[in-house]
Backbone as ProteinMPNN parsed JSONL, in Angstrom:
{"seq_chain_A": "XXXXXXXXXXXXXXXXXXXXXXXXXXXXXXXXXXXXXXXXXXXXXXXXXXXXXXXXXXXXXXXXXXXXXXXXXXXXXXXXXXXXXXXXXXXXXXXXXXXXXXXXXXXXXXXXXXXXXXXXXXXXXXXXXXXXXXXXXXXXXXXXXXXXXXXXXXXXXXXXXXXXXXXXXXXXXXXXXXXXXXXXXXXXXXXXXXXXXXXXXXXXXXXXXXXXXXXXXXXXX", "coords_chain_A": {"N_chain_A": [[114.181, -123.828, -46.397], [115.554, -120.602, -45.643], [118.656, -119.331, -46.92], [121.462, -117.3, -47.294], [123.153, -115.815, -49.965], [125.948, -114.402, -51.25], [125.673, -112.106, -54.189], [125.316, -111.979, -57.788], [124.266, -110.216, -60.148], [123.191, -110.891, -63.594], [123.107, -109.777, -67.195], [122.389, -112.226, -68.364], [121.266, -115.466, -68.435], [121.853, -118.277, -66.161], [122.595, -121.68, -66.192], [121.971, -124.838, -64.556], [124.932, -126.764, -63.964], [126.488, -125.981, -66.297], [129.196, -124.26, -67.533], [130.101, -120.909, -67.339], [132.49, -118.127, -68.515], [133.586, -115.246, -66.75], [133.886, -111.515, -66.728], [135.329, -109.64, -64.376], [135.066, -106.629, -63.042], [133.886, -104.213, -61.563], [133.974, -102.573, -58.652], [131.887, -103.761, -56.562], [131.533, -106.262, -57.233], [134.377, -106.897, -58.029], [135.044, -106.947, -55.154], [133.3, -109.29, -53.937], [134.294, -111.374, -55.086], [136.827, -111.14, -54.074], [135.87, -111.896, -51.447], [134.978, -114.143, -51.726], [137.271, -115.455, -52.358], [138.844, -115.832, -49.698], [137.357, -117.671, -48.895], [138.497, -120.85, -46.762], [137.477, -123.461, -48.039], [137.711, -124.286, -51.614], [135.777, -125.882, -52.395], [133.097, -124.593, -51.3], [132.909, -121.851, -52.145], [130.897, -120.068, -53.115], [128.428, -118.572, -54.913], [125.094, -116.476, -56.153], [123.19, -116.258, -59.09], [121.355, -113.87, -60.377], [118.876, -113.4, -63.599], [119.008, -110.378, -65.171], [116.378, -108.126, -65.178], [115.298, -105.655, -66.004], [117.579, -102.958, -66.606], [121.196, -102.571, -65.909], [124.159, -104.476, -65.404], [126.297, -102.871, -64.4], [127.009, -99.553, -63.186], [126.228, -96.689, -61.367], [123.076, -96.616, -60.973], [122.696, -99.452, -61.816], [120.944, -102.647, -61.766], [117.419, -102.651, -62.226], [115.201, -104.244, -62.082], [114.765, -107.576, -60.976], [114.772, -111.106, -61.884], [113.377, -113.428, -60.463], [113.818, -116.287, -60.221], [116.901, -117.964, -60.821], [120.287, -119.204, -60.376], [122.538, -120.916, -58.547], [126.156, -121.029, -57.962], [129.261, -121.879, -58.386], [132.201, -120.892, -57.851], [135.197, -121.781, -59.914], [137.976, -121.425, -61.13], [140.023, -118.54, -60.799], [141.652, -115.786, -62.371], [143.342, -113.148, -61.476], [144.118, -109.746, -62.404], [146.764, -107.28, -63.428], [144.968, -104.912, -63.211], [143.449, -105.02, -61.047], [140.894, -105.897, -61.717], [139.356, -109.255, -62.673], [139.504, -112.583, -64.656], [136.849, -114.882, -64.562], [135.574, -118.38, -63.996], [132.794, -120.246, -63.782], [130.491, -122.523, -62.361], [126.888, -123.454, -62.759], [125.186, -124.785, -60.462], [122.626, -125.274, -58.996], [119.061, -124.859, -58.988], [117.629, -121.363, -57.613], [115.573, -119.189, -55.69], [114.976, -115.864, -55.36], [114.09, -114.124, -52.745], [114.96, -111.459, -51.344], [117.161, -108.788, -51.759], [119.699, -107.72, -50.707], [121.744, -104.893, -50.435], [123.148, -103.277, -48.986], [125.528, -103.659, -48.331], [129.425, -104.323, -49.408], [128.85, -105.483, -51.313], [126.467, -107.178, -53.291], [123.732, -108.995, -51.352], [122.04, -111.972, -51.12], [118.846, -113.326, -50.181], [117.85, -116.55, -50.136], [116.145, -119.386, -51.551], [116.114, -122.683, -52.061], [115.167, -124.324, -55.069], [114.522, -126.922, -56.092], [114.791, -129.589, -58.453], [112.373, -131.363, -59.569], [112.21, -135.012, -59.535], [111.471, -137.46, -62.096], [110.376, -139.259, -65.13], [111.341, -139.247, -68.494], [109.954, -139.321, -71.575], [110.781, -141.44, -73.991], [110.527, -140.725, -76.781], [110.282, -137.893, -76.632], [113.053, -137.344, -75.814], [114.314, -137.958, -77.935], [113.324, -136.489, -80.329], [114.211, -133.825, -79.037], [117.059, -134.223, -79.32], [117.332, -134.993, -82.131], [116.192, -132.321, -83.238], [118.126, -130.331, -82.268], [120.682, -131.539, -83.256], [119.964, -131.174, -86.044], [119.663, -128.163, -85.934], [122.497, -127.49, -85.677], [123.512, -128.707, -88.223], [122.518, -126.852, -89.898], [124.157, -124.471, -88.962], [126.64, -124.87, -90.297], [129.406, -123.583, -91.398], [128.134, -121.287, -91.026], [128.891, -120.06, -88.39], [130.242, -121.079, -85.448], [130.21, -123.989, -84.233], [128.109, -124.656, -81.837], [127.906, -126.372, -79.553], [130.575, -128.536, -78.803], [131.45, -132.006, -79.115], [129.325, -135.451, -77.481], [126.299, -135.235, -77.312], [124.605, -134.985, -73.226], [123.19, -137.955, -71.681], [122.134, -137.783, -69.677], [118.635, -136.928, -69.293], [117.682, -134.504, -67.87], [120.368, -133.013, -67.421], [120.841, -133.017, -70.276], [118.631, -131.374, -70.776], [119.549, -129.08, -69.617], [121.607, -128.519, -71.247], [121.161, -128.187, -73.68], [119.126, -125.824, -73.489], [121.046, -123.813, -72.617], [122.822, -123.691, -74.626], [120.955, -123.037, -77.02], [120.636, -120.589, -79.22], [118.927, -118.099, -77.888], [116.652, -115.148, -76.904], [116.652, -113.401, -74.036], [114.156, -113.546, -72.313], [112.991, -116.16, -73.223], [114.892, -117.627, -72.513], [114.658, -117.485, -69.947], [112.714, -118.27, -69.301], [113.074, -120.904, -70.08], [114.878, -121.777, -67.613], [113.003, -121.698, -65.66], [111.019, -123.695, -66.235], [109.181, -126.379, -65.198], [110.007, -128.969, -65.256], [112.255, -131.604, -66.509], [111.056, -132.564, -68.516], [109.228, -130.936, -69.678], [110.832, -128.916, -70.006], [112.767, -129.754, -72.231], [110.701, -129.811, -74.333], [110.063, -127.56, -74.283], [112.061, -126.459, -75.34], [112.898, -127.547, -78.005], [110.588, -126.913, -79.438], [111.329, -124.048, -79.338], [113.59, -124.036, -80.858], [112.97, -125.335, -83.262], [111.636, -123.482, -84.408], [113.337, -121.194, -84.91], [114.797, -122.387, -86.75], [113.085, -122.489, -88.84], [113.074, -119.601, -89.352], [115.382, -119.628, -90.136], [115.417, -120.719, -92.572], [113.81, -119.035, -94.177], [115.378, -116.492, -94.213], [118.469, -117.517, -94.636], [121.04, -116.481, -93.925], [121.632, -116.054, -91.08], [120.848, -117.071, -87.83], [117.833, -116.729, -86.073], [117.466, -115.239, -84.273], [119.847, -113.458, -84.174], [119.1, -111.982, -86.286], [116.819, -110.714, -85.644], [118.191, -108.779, -83.629], [119.902, -107.149, -85.348], [120.522, -104.102, -86.653], [118.111, -102.368, -88.805], [118.863, -101.677, -92.03], [118.063, -98.914, -94.83], [120.006, -99.35, -96.899]], "CA_chain_A": [[114.944, -122.475, -45.916], [116.165, -119.374, -46.292], [119.745, -119.168, -47.122], [121.693, -116.153, -47.406], [124.475, -116.107, -50.923], [126.644, -113.14, -52.736], [124.967, -112.011, -55.514], [125.961, -111.313, -59.0], [122.977, -110.562, -61.321], [123.561, -110.539, -64.901], [122.294, -109.571, -68.123], [121.952, -113.541, -69.185], [120.655, -116.662, -67.584], [123.146, -119.131, -66.312], [122.131, -123.134, -66.128], [123.213, -125.742, -63.848], [125.571, -127.956, -65.119], [126.69, -125.533, -67.136], [130.269, -123.5, -67.35], [130.179, -119.774, -68.019], [133.576, -117.131, -68.164], [132.772, -113.715, -66.665], [134.902, -110.849, -66.297], [134.858, -109.066, -63.257], [135.953, -105.406, -63.335], [132.715, -103.452, -61.152], [134.134, -102.699, -57.82], [130.958, -104.182, -55.858], [131.919, -107.616, -57.818], [135.869, -107.452, -57.146], [134.574, -107.321, -53.331], [132.504, -110.445, -54.043], [135.283, -112.243, -55.743], [137.909, -111.307, -52.689], [135.045, -112.573, -50.19], [134.715, -115.642, -52.075], [138.738, -115.943, -52.102], [138.848, -115.769, -48.436], [136.689, -119.344, -48.319], [139.381, -121.559, -47.2], [137.468, -124.699, -49.282], [136.885, -124.117, -52.988], [133.977, -125.983, -52.756], [132.264, -123.696, -50.753], [133.121, -120.855, -52.924], [129.587, -120.349, -54.037], [127.729, -117.274, -55.078], [124.235, -116.804, -56.557], [123.083, -115.322, -59.711], [119.802, -114.01, -61.295], [118.819, -112.718, -64.797], [118.376, -108.804, -65.072], [115.061, -107.956, -66.097], [115.369, -104.337, -66.559], [118.791, -102.377, -65.864], [122.165, -103.006, -66.293], [125.03, -104.931, -64.727], [127.15, -101.895, -64.071], [126.668, -98.287, -63.238], [125.299, -96.132, -59.65], [121.888, -97.416, -61.028], [122.143, -100.78, -61.826], [119.611, -103.307, -62.158], [116.24, -101.752, -61.789], [114.506, -105.503, -61.795], [115.697, -108.591, -61.147], [114.188, -112.297, -61.825], [113.131, -113.951, -59.163], [114.563, -117.319, -60.249], [118.558, -118.073, -60.792], [121.31, -120.201, -59.768], [123.175, -121.004, -57.409], [127.241, -120.809, -58.706], [130.745, -122.104, -57.95], [133.399, -120.282, -58.528], [136.337, -122.915, -60.291], [138.965, -120.539, -62.151], [140.049, -117.593, -60.763], [142.513, -115.115, -63.307], [143.65, -111.653, -61.327], [144.439, -108.88, -63.436], [147.201, -106.301, -62.506], [144.256, -103.441, -62.578], [142.826, -105.701, -60.079], [140.022, -107.119, -62.302], [139.276, -110.948, -62.506], [138.731, -113.144, -65.192], [136.348, -116.116, -63.548], [135.0, -119.164, -64.845], [132.062, -120.426, -62.528], [129.542, -123.498, -62.993], [125.883, -123.61, -62.354], [124.889, -126.038, -59.24], [121.327, -126.042, -58.921], [118.383, -123.415, -59.106], [117.471, -121.003, -56.488], [114.708, -118.463, -56.223], [115.556, -114.801, -54.977], [113.379, -113.391, -52.056], [114.963, -110.064, -51.44], [118.684, -108.479, -52.224], [120.52, -106.65, -50.087], [122.694, -103.992, -51.25], [123.79, -102.254, -48.236], [126.827, -103.869, -48.295], [130.462, -104.126, -50.105], [128.691, -106.5, -52.443], [124.865, -107.731, -52.836], [123.572, -110.316, -50.598], [120.791, -112.438, -51.519], [118.346, -114.29, -49.186], [117.318, -117.437, -51.071], [115.475, -120.691, -51.161], [116.134, -123.893, -53.031], [114.227, -124.702, -55.968], [115.202, -128.269, -57.037], [114.473, -129.822, -59.701], [111.547, -132.354, -59.499], [112.714, -136.213, -60.062], [110.66, -137.62, -63.164], [111.076, -139.768, -66.081], [111.231, -138.453, -69.899], [109.616, -140.367, -72.45], [112.231, -141.207, -75.135], [110.349, -139.962, -77.978], [110.649, -135.997, -76.229], [114.498, -137.054, -75.886], [114.833, -138.377, -79.546], [112.904, -135.483, -80.768], [114.849, -132.929, -78.857], [118.517, -134.452, -79.722], [117.297, -134.805, -83.483], [116.15, -130.832, -83.777], [119.448, -130.059, -82.24], [121.61, -131.807, -84.342], [119.148, -130.077, -87.289], [120.102, -126.807, -85.869], [123.567, -127.561, -85.419], [123.907, -128.8, -89.158], [121.964, -125.343, -90.434], [124.755, -123.488, -88.547], [127.792, -125.324, -90.859], [129.761, -122.193, -92.645], [127.839, -119.785, -90.728], [129.314, -119.777, -87.096], [130.94, -121.803, -84.707], [129.386, -125.13, -83.612], [127.328, -124.229, -80.106], [128.412, -127.219, -78.494], [131.245, -129.582, -79.29], [131.37, -133.48, -78.573], [128.614, -135.694, -77.439], [124.978, -134.437, -76.194], [124.555, -135.755, -72.123], [122.326, -139.12, -71.832], [120.867, -137.849, -68.826], [117.394, -136.302, -69.937], [117.898, -133.436, -67.038], [121.324, -132.643, -68.071], [120.28, -132.468, -71.937], [117.255, -130.27, -71.016], [120.105, -127.74, -69.104], [122.653, -128.539, -71.932], [120.411, -127.278, -75.099], [118.485, -124.483, -72.883], [122.201, -122.744, -72.833], [123.464, -123.611, -76.012], [120.366, -122.258, -78.102], [120.575, -118.856, -79.325], [117.437, -117.436, -77.389], [116.454, -114.199, -76.291], [116.739, -113.356, -72.378], [112.906, -113.979, -71.834], [112.838, -117.448, -73.41], [116.38, -118.513, -71.665], [114.682, -117.448, -68.111], [111.458, -119.605, -69.343], [113.552, -122.677, -69.665], [115.019, -121.868, -66.318], [111.871, -121.915, -64.731], [110.358, -124.545, -66.473], [109.055, -127.549, -63.936], [110.63, -129.997, -64.907], [113.367, -131.674, -67.766], [110.192, -132.609, -69.732], [108.533, -129.692, -70.143], [112.024, -128.184, -70.454], [112.835, -130.312, -73.139], [109.867, -129.698, -75.407], [109.807, -126.317, -75.067], [113.508, -126.289, -76.057], [112.621, -128.071, -79.017], [109.795, -126.008, -80.409], [112.165, -123.082, -79.678], [114.6, -124.276, -82.004], [112.255, -125.882, -84.798], [110.991, -121.878, -84.848], [114.496, -120.844, -84.719], [115.302, -123.309, -87.925], [112.049, -121.86, -89.81], [113.165, -118.626, -89.68], [116.508, -119.469, -91.3], [115.137, -121.277, -93.931], [113.576, -118.004, -95.141], [116.893, -115.788, -94.284], [119.459, -118.591, -94.272], [122.455, -116.285, -93.832], [121.755, -115.736, -89.901], [120.312, -117.242, -87.225], [116.789, -115.626, -86.275], [118.159, -113.927, -82.991], [120.556, -112.25, -84.823], [118.475, -111.168, -87.543], [116.003, -109.564, -84.683], [119.519, -108.233, -83.068], [120.415, -106.293, -86.211], [119.291, -102.558, -86.773], [117.694, -102.677, -90.447], [119.032, -100.04, -92.799], [117.881, -99.345, -96.156], [121.336, -99.603, -97.843]], "C_chain_A": [[115.189, -122.043, -46.285], [117.593, -119.506, -45.982], [120.269, -117.877, -47.83], [123.045, -116.414, -48.515], [124.86, -114.91, -51.177], [126.279, -113.253, -53.689], [125.583, -111.76, -56.692], [125.189, -111.481, -59.873], [123.699, -110.126, -62.81], [122.769, -110.254, -66.011], [122.266, -110.978, -69.187], [121.728, -114.537, -68.158], [121.852, -117.658, -67.451], [121.94, -120.299, -65.679], [123.119, -124.016, -65.201], [123.62, -126.539, -64.709], [126.655, -127.376, -66.095], [128.1, -124.022, -66.82], [129.959, -122.08, -68.026], [131.554, -118.836, -67.191], [132.873, -115.838, -67.888], [134.043, -112.879, -66.456], [134.263, -109.625, -65.493], [135.221, -107.756, -63.041], [135.041, -104.214, -62.236], [133.346, -103.652, -59.723], [133.063, -103.619, -56.586], [131.252, -106.057, -55.902], [132.92, -108.148, -57.547], [135.545, -107.605, -56.222], [134.323, -109.185, -53.281], [133.829, -111.516, -54.466], [136.399, -112.527, -54.653], [136.944, -111.872, -51.367], [135.239, -113.827, -50.639], [136.042, -116.374, -51.995], [139.427, -116.441, -50.652], [138.365, -117.22, -47.979], [137.675, -120.442, -48.403], [138.978, -123.005, -47.944], [137.153, -124.248, -50.222], [135.781, -124.224, -53.062], [133.073, -125.047, -52.309], [132.142, -122.087, -51.328], [131.965, -120.741, -53.974], [128.893, -119.034, -53.81], [126.026, -117.448, -55.779], [124.278, -115.908, -57.752], [121.813, -115.157, -60.451], [119.816, -113.411, -62.453], [118.184, -111.165, -64.23], [117.157, -108.506, -65.612], [114.879, -106.54, -66.655], [116.487, -103.751, -65.692], [120.109, -102.892, -66.845], [123.013, -103.803, -65.136], [125.614, -104.16, -63.816], [126.451, -100.887, -63.792], [125.952, -97.865, -61.737], [123.664, -96.968, -60.024], [121.442, -98.981, -60.663], [121.065, -101.223, -62.338], [118.903, -102.928, -61.312], [115.753, -102.647, -61.294], [114.999, -106.324, -62.086], [114.533, -109.965, -61.5], [114.414, -112.673, -60.997], [113.912, -115.516, -59.202], [116.049, -117.506, -61.183], [118.973, -119.382, -60.488], [122.103, -120.07, -59.082], [124.853, -121.314, -57.945], [127.979, -121.408, -58.171], [131.56, -121.678, -58.656], [134.411, -121.061, -58.763], [137.019, -122.436, -60.86], [138.914, -119.421, -61.919], [141.542, -116.901, -61.433], [142.461, -113.773, -62.426], [144.615, -111.212, -62.21], [145.649, -107.694, -62.578], [146.298, -104.775, -62.119], [143.353, -103.832, -61.914], [141.378, -106.096, -60.576], [140.494, -108.561, -62.3], [138.869, -111.388, -63.829], [138.681, -114.827, -64.499], [135.919, -116.991, -64.772], [134.305, -119.824, -63.404], [131.187, -121.344, -63.156], [128.716, -123.56, -62.213], [125.823, -124.817, -61.467], [123.681, -126.354, -59.4], [120.335, -124.436, -58.482], [118.207, -122.883, -57.716], [116.313, -119.816, -57.044], [114.99, -117.394, -54.843], [114.14, -113.845, -54.208], [113.409, -111.821, -51.81], [116.602, -110.025, -51.418], [118.711, -107.355, -51.059], [121.665, -106.351, -50.614], [123.33, -103.209, -50.454], [125.237, -102.507, -47.944], [127.982, -103.657, -49.2], [130.072, -104.587, -51.572], [127.22, -106.973, -52.385], [124.945, -109.024, -52.379], [121.993, -110.724, -50.977], [120.022, -113.128, -50.766], [117.196, -115.127, -49.871], [117.055, -118.756, -50.749], [115.595, -121.776, -52.173], [115.051, -124.263, -53.924], [114.595, -125.864, -56.757], [114.464, -128.802, -58.217], [114.154, -131.369, -59.261], [112.074, -133.916, -59.616], [111.375, -136.713, -61.483], [111.352, -138.37, -64.303], [110.376, -139.054, -67.582], [110.98, -139.274, -70.735], [110.837, -139.768, -73.684], [111.71, -140.584, -76.268], [110.66, -138.236, -77.99], [112.704, -136.227, -76.556], [115.13, -136.962, -77.328], [114.664, -137.027, -80.32], [114.012, -134.275, -80.155], [116.637, -133.059, -79.225], [118.613, -134.298, -81.414], [117.314, -133.01, -83.92], [117.759, -130.346, -83.702], [120.512, -130.308, -83.072], [120.82, -131.364, -85.708], [119.566, -128.519, -87.166], [121.742, -126.819, -86.438], [123.994, -127.893, -87.283], [123.394, -127.652, -90.102], [122.995, -124.217, -90.544], [126.068, -123.885, -89.555], [128.041, -124.028, -91.614], [129.529, -121.026, -91.776], [128.227, -118.957, -89.548], [129.807, -120.908, -86.569], [129.914, -122.819, -84.147], [129.07, -124.378, -82.111], [127.656, -125.072, -79.404], [129.322, -128.609, -79.381], [130.921, -130.84, -78.289], [129.796, -133.877, -78.286], [127.686, -134.946, -76.7], [125.051, -135.68, -74.932], [123.632, -136.688, -72.633], [121.425, -138.838, -70.871], [119.873, -136.842, -69.015], [117.746, -134.444, -68.934], [119.123, -132.384, -67.305], [121.529, -132.042, -69.516], [119.758, -131.174, -71.658], [118.151, -128.868, -70.337], [121.279, -127.537, -70.525], [121.94, -127.572, -73.187], [119.603, -126.028, -74.404], [120.27, -123.47, -72.688], [122.677, -122.524, -74.241], [122.394, -122.787, -77.23], [120.345, -120.942, -77.864], [119.018, -118.278, -79.119], [117.48, -116.289, -77.043], [116.197, -114.34, -74.699], [115.36, -113.993, -71.851], [113.035, -115.417, -71.736], [114.029, -118.484, -72.454], [115.644, -118.478, -70.197], [113.197, -118.577, -68.442], [112.089, -120.77, -69.4], [114.193, -122.422, -68.205], [114.368, -122.275, -65.569], [110.935, -123.273, -64.99], [110.304, -125.859, -65.487], [109.919, -128.225, -64.022], [111.595, -130.314, -66.384], [112.183, -131.878, -68.701], [109.526, -131.651, -70.648], [109.478, -128.752, -70.793], [112.459, -128.515, -72.122], [112.28, -130.138, -74.636], [109.469, -128.322, -75.499], [111.322, -125.776, -75.886], [113.511, -126.555, -77.705], [111.88, -127.33, -79.782], [110.762, -124.395, -80.636], [113.002, -123.297, -80.887], [114.275, -124.881, -83.669], [111.71, -124.328, -85.206], [111.986, -121.065, -85.53], [114.894, -121.127, -86.48], [114.295, -122.878, -89.143], [112.249, -120.749, -89.982], [114.783, -118.828, -90.632], [116.433, -119.829, -92.352], [114.375, -120.437, -95.131], [114.733, -117.048, -95.181], [117.995, -116.731, -93.924], [121.107, -118.018, -93.819], [122.789, -115.861, -92.486], [120.597, -116.476, -89.563], [118.876, -116.556, -86.646], [117.119, -114.685, -85.185], [119.232, -113.031, -83.478], [119.912, -111.217, -86.053], [117.503, -110.331, -86.918], [116.939, -108.589, -84.095], [119.752, -107.044, -83.949], [119.993, -105.08, -86.927], [119.292, -102.787, -88.414], [118.366, -101.089, -91.243], [118.857, -100.443, -94.377], [118.726, -99.568, -97.495], [121.444, -101.001, -98.402]], "O_chain_A": [[115.385, -122.298, -47.473], [117.869, -119.79, -44.817], [119.669, -117.403, -48.795], [123.959, -117.124, -48.095], [123.911, -114.153, -51.383], [126.379, -114.312, -54.309], [126.652, -111.172, -56.527], [125.122, -112.54, -60.496], [124.533, -109.242, -63.008], [121.575, -110.494, -65.835], [122.161, -110.919, -70.412], [122.068, -114.3, -67.0], [122.669, -117.866, -68.347], [120.912, -120.084, -65.038], [124.343, -124.019, -65.069], [123.134, -126.969, -65.756], [127.534, -128.068, -66.609], [127.918, -123.059, -66.075], [129.585, -122.072, -69.199], [131.752, -118.742, -65.98], [131.905, -115.387, -68.5], [135.099, -113.388, -66.08], [133.27, -108.93, -65.706], [136.355, -107.937, -62.597], [135.686, -103.173, -62.114], [133.361, -104.831, -59.37], [133.702, -104.146, -55.675], [131.199, -106.859, -54.97], [133.026, -109.272, -57.056], [135.645, -108.811, -55.997], [135.014, -110.042, -52.731], [134.015, -112.508, -53.761], [136.83, -113.637, -54.339], [137.513, -112.244, -50.341], [135.712, -114.647, -49.852], [136.125, -117.56, -51.678], [140.342, -117.259, -50.555], [138.799, -117.828, -47.0], [137.917, -121.021, -49.462], [139.882, -123.697, -48.412], [136.13, -123.577, -50.087], [134.9, -123.463, -53.461], [132.191, -124.71, -53.1], [131.312, -121.289, -50.894], [131.944, -121.099, -55.152], [128.797, -118.495, -52.708], [125.683, -118.621, -55.932], [125.062, -114.958, -57.775], [121.257, -116.077, -61.051], [120.826, -112.721, -62.598], [117.357, -110.872, -63.366], [117.06, -108.765, -66.812], [114.317, -106.364, -67.736], [116.533, -103.876, -64.468], [120.116, -103.376, -67.976], [122.57, -103.772, -63.988], [125.608, -104.454, -62.62], [125.245, -100.98, -64.021], [125.243, -98.647, -61.103], [123.245, -97.855, -59.281], [120.619, -99.531, -59.93], [120.309, -100.631, -63.109], [119.146, -102.772, -60.115], [115.579, -102.524, -60.082], [115.674, -106.389, -63.113], [113.35, -109.675, -61.317], [115.51, -112.502, -60.464], [114.561, -115.861, -58.214], [116.043, -117.057, -62.329], [118.29, -120.398, -60.364], [122.528, -118.929, -58.9], [124.693, -122.298, -58.667], [127.519, -121.743, -57.079], [131.747, -121.923, -59.848], [134.919, -121.309, -57.669], [136.974, -123.139, -61.87], [138.024, -118.79, -62.491], [142.581, -117.437, -61.049], [141.415, -113.156, -62.63], [145.575, -111.815, -62.69], [145.488, -107.325, -61.414], [146.576, -103.898, -61.3], [142.299, -103.198, -61.97], [140.671, -106.656, -59.738], [141.618, -108.986, -62.031], [137.94, -110.757, -64.334], [139.557, -115.612, -64.133], [135.865, -116.694, -65.965], [134.871, -119.939, -62.317], [130.976, -121.199, -64.36], [129.024, -123.695, -61.029], [126.442, -125.827, -61.799], [123.374, -127.458, -59.852], [120.703, -123.394, -57.94], [118.488, -123.569, -56.732], [116.102, -119.517, -58.219], [115.166, -117.777, -53.687], [113.38, -113.107, -54.835], [112.459, -111.049, -51.944], [117.266, -111.019, -51.123], [117.935, -106.463, -50.718], [122.475, -107.119, -51.133], [124.104, -102.39, -50.949], [125.994, -101.697, -47.409], [127.747, -102.731, -49.977], [130.622, -104.291, -52.633], [126.793, -107.156, -51.246], [125.73, -109.921, -52.686], [121.031, -109.963, -51.085], [120.758, -114.057, -50.437], [116.056, -114.742, -50.132], [117.616, -119.303, -49.8], [115.019, -121.565, -53.24], [113.964, -124.52, -53.407], [114.934, -125.792, -57.938], [113.534, -128.212, -58.767], [114.911, -132.248, -58.849], [113.018, -133.575, -60.33], [110.371, -136.004, -61.558], [112.558, -138.265, -64.524], [109.274, -138.521, -67.714], [111.802, -140.188, -70.804], [111.38, -138.73, -74.062], [112.486, -139.812, -76.83], [111.082, -137.532, -78.908], [113.422, -135.515, -77.257], [116.035, -136.251, -77.764], [115.62, -136.483, -80.873], [114.718, -133.802, -81.046], [117.343, -132.06, -79.362], [119.539, -133.732, -81.994], [118.142, -132.489, -84.668], [118.472, -130.063, -84.664], [121.202, -129.415, -83.565], [121.674, -131.246, -86.586], [119.76, -127.79, -88.139], [122.103, -126.237, -87.461], [124.923, -127.177, -87.657], [123.98, -127.585, -91.182], [123.066, -123.36, -91.425], [126.75, -122.863, -89.618], [127.194, -123.459, -92.301], [130.274, -120.053, -91.663], [128.091, -117.738, -89.443], [129.808, -121.873, -87.334], [128.86, -122.432, -83.644], [129.848, -123.651, -81.492], [127.805, -124.655, -78.256], [128.892, -129.371, -80.247], [130.394, -130.823, -77.177], [128.931, -133.073, -78.634], [127.95, -134.209, -75.75], [125.359, -136.85, -75.161], [123.181, -136.538, -73.769], [120.274, -139.274, -70.859], [120.317, -135.702, -68.881], [117.997, -133.41, -69.553], [118.942, -131.17, -67.39], [122.122, -131.019, -69.859], [120.197, -130.109, -72.094], [117.655, -127.746, -70.444], [121.732, -126.414, -70.748], [122.259, -126.415, -73.461], [119.557, -125.084, -75.192], [120.177, -122.243, -72.676], [122.866, -121.46, -74.831], [122.852, -122.09, -78.135], [120.146, -120.29, -76.84], [118.175, -118.083, -79.995], [118.639, -116.05, -76.702], [115.599, -115.302, -74.217], [115.419, -114.896, -71.016], [113.163, -116.002, -70.66], [113.957, -119.608, -71.956], [115.959, -119.308, -69.344], [112.877, -119.527, -67.727], [111.643, -121.71, -68.741], [113.72, -123.301, -67.485], [114.731, -123.117, -64.747], [110.257, -123.799, -64.107], [111.357, -126.316, -65.045], [110.742, -128.322, -63.113], [111.681, -129.447, -67.254], [112.312, -131.313, -69.787], [109.352, -131.603, -71.865], [109.233, -128.011, -71.745], [112.46, -127.676, -73.023], [112.889, -130.23, -75.702], [108.774, -127.849, -76.398], [111.487, -124.929, -76.764], [114.08, -125.808, -78.502], [112.362, -126.99, -80.863], [110.876, -123.773, -81.692], [112.915, -122.544, -81.857], [114.922, -124.892, -84.716], [111.392, -124.116, -86.376], [111.719, -120.359, -86.503], [115.205, -120.236, -87.271], [114.692, -122.928, -90.307], [111.606, -120.382, -90.966], [115.1, -118.177, -91.628], [117.21, -119.445, -93.225], [114.247, -120.713, -96.324], [115.101, -116.769, -96.322], [118.418, -116.647, -92.771], [122.064, -118.722, -93.498], [123.897, -115.355, -92.309], [119.627, -116.672, -90.295], [118.965, -115.369, -86.962], [117.02, -113.463, -85.288], [119.352, -111.877, -83.065], [120.221, -110.107, -86.487], [117.235, -109.263, -87.468], [116.489, -107.445, -84.031], [119.811, -105.941, -83.405], [119.108, -105.14, -87.78], [120.207, -103.25, -89.094], [118.272, -99.892, -90.971], [119.171, -101.453, -95.007], [118.372, -99.837, -98.643], [122.395, -101.306, -99.121]]}, "name": "protein", "num_of_chains": 1, "seq": "XXXXXXXXXXXXXXXXXXXXXXXXXXXXXXXXXXXXXXXXXXXXXXXXXXXXXXXXXXXXXXXXXXXXXXXXXXXXXXXXXXXXXXXXXXXXXXXXXXXXXXXXXXXXXXXXXXXXXXXXXXXXXXXXXXXXXXXXXXXXXXXXXXXXXXXXXXXXXXXXXXXXXXXXXXXXXXXXXXXXXXXXXXXXXXXXXXXXXXXXXXXXXXXXXXXXXXXXXXXXX"}
């Protein structure tokens, strides 16, 4: 059944069960936050987010093309600032699929359908391989950058798959592919392979994770 949600497209991919801080400064998204704050029950302060395939979060033209699969998100913390902007924290709830976006109002509204995670058993060897690969990646980062995840990894396979997907330093398209993966087993297999590729690249150029190398402008100096 189609539902409507206030929408906040981002140049990033949000995952269920994972918190994200955001700075809200553009008029339409400030209006979205004001709308949510008028909802009496904090549990019902929910909006949707999808990744921007082409375009920008801000500006008159904004997003030119959006990914269809995104995340239903709950507003959990709000800090207003004197200039009218907000610092917020939101947590992903579950996947949604965007059918169409209405931008005629004061903030975007999406017509969405739920895209639930199917139940299923994940073989123990896939879980062990995913945990071991991420542990190796964290060890490789020692002295280079901050640990991407503090604490023990989740035991639940689905939450583990979302956590590793969120922590892995991957390009937008790879993160979107992880969000769209049909189930936790496939997602864990994908993120493990992606992290192993990252580790192989770091062994060649150990000073930077591979995605940072790709984003660094080449210079002959």
